[in-house]
C-alpha positions as CSV (number, residue, x, y, z in Angstrom):
1,M,74.7,143.5,125.1
2,I,72.6,142.5,128.1
3,T,73.4,138.8,126.7
4,F,77.3,139.6,126.5
5,L,77.6,140.8,130.0
6,K,75.9,138.1,131.7
7,I,78.2,135.7,130.0
8,L,81.0,137.9,131.1
9,F,80.1,138.0,134.5
10,S,78.9,134.6,135.0
11,G,82.6,133.1,133.6
12,L,84.3,135.7,135.8
13,F,82.6,134.7,138.8
14,I,82.8,130.9,137.6
15,F,86.7,132.2,137.7
16,M,86.8,133.7,140.6
17,N,85.4,130.8,143.1
18,I,87.4,128.4,141.1
19,I,90.9,130.8,142.1
20,V,89.7,131.3,145.6
21,I,88.7,127.6,146.1
22,D,92.1,126.3,144.6
23,T,94.2,128.9,146.6
24,S,92.6,128.1,149.8
25,L,93.6,124.1,149.1
26,K,96.8,125.1,148.8
27,S,97.6,128.1,151.3
28,N,95.7,129.2,154.6
29,L,95.5,132.6,154.6
30,F,95.6,133.0,158.4
31,E,98.5,130.7,158.7
32,E,100.9,132.6,156.4
33,W,99.2,136.5,157.4
34,D,102.2,137.3,159.5
35,F,104.3,137.3,156.6
36,L,101.8,138.1,153.8
37,A,101.2,141.7,156.5
38,A,104.9,142.5,155.7
39,I,105.0,142.7,151.9
40,P,104.3,146.1,151.2
41,W,102.8,145.6,148.1
42,M,100.1,143.1,150.4
43,T,99.4,146.5,152.4
44,A,98.6,148.2,149.5
45,T,96.4,145.5,147.7
46,L,94.5,145.9,150.5
47,W,93.9,149.5,150.6
48,D,93.1,149.3,146.8
49,F,90.5,146.4,147.2
50,Y,88.4,148.3,150.4
51,T,88.7,151.8,147.9
52,N,86.9,149.1,145.5
53,V,84.2,148.3,147.8
54,L,83.7,151.5,149.2
55,V,83.1,153.2,145.5
56,L,80.7,149.9,144.5
57,L,78.7,150.1,148.3
58,C,78.7,154.1,146.7
59,W,76.5,152.4,143.7
60,V,74.8,149.7,145.9
61,F,73.6,152.0,148.6
62,Y,71.9,154.2,145.7
63,K,70.5,151.3,143.8
64,E,69.2,149.1,146.9
65,T,66.3,151.1,149.0
66,N,66.5,148.1,151.7
67,W,68.7,149.0,154.5
68,I,69.0,144.8,155.1
69,W,70.1,144.6,151.7
70,K,72.7,147.5,151.7
71,I,74.3,146.0,154.8
72,T,74.1,142.5,153.2
73,W,76.2,143.6,150.5
74,L,78.7,145.5,152.7
75,V,79.4,142.0,154.6
76,L,79.6,140.6,151.0
77,F,81.7,142.8,149.1
78,C,84.3,142.9,152.1
79,T,84.7,139.1,152.7
80,L,84.2,137.8,149.4
81,G,85.5,140.6,147.0
82,S,84.7,139.8,143.2
83,I,82.9,137.0,143.9
84,A,80.3,139.0,145.6
85,T,80.4,142.1,143.7
86,C,80.1,139.7,140.0
87,L,77.2,137.8,142.2
88,Y,75.8,141.3,142.8
89,V,75.8,142.4,139.0
90,L,74.8,138.9,137.9
91,I,71.6,139.5,140.0
92,A,71.2,142.7,138.7
93,L,70.9,141.9,135.1
94,F,68.8,138.6,135.6
95,R,66.4,141.1,137.5
96,L,66.4,143.2,134.2
97,K,63.0,143.3,132.4
98,K,63.0,142.5,128.4
99,G,63.6,146.1,126.3
100,E,65.7,147.4,129.7
101,T,69.0,148.6,128.8
102,V,72.6,149.0,130.7
103,R,71.6,152.5,131.7
104,D,68.5,150.6,133.9
105,L,71.1,148.1,134.9
106,L,73.1,151.2,136.1
107,I,70.4,153.5,137.3
108,K,67.8,152.1,137.9
109,Q,66.9,151.5,141.8
110,H,65.4,148.6,143.3
């Protein structure tokens, strides 16, 4: 299961980087912000995104004991979204020792 999760989150991490880079090369978010902000679904998507960030931060704040890392992940989640989320999970997966399970991934504190 751990190997599967490493492959899955590595794939998602790479996929999201490709999507963001490709989109950034085609469109400048800051130039299009006024147009995008006027779309109700864009507003709903942002509220949805930051709600998910809050949920993830509750888990990260539980798992991480160092406040510097807590704040670092807060900034990364808010600025990089799912790229940072995949990176966090990948780091946690690679920190697991031989014999540890998904349960350890979810509840073990650093």
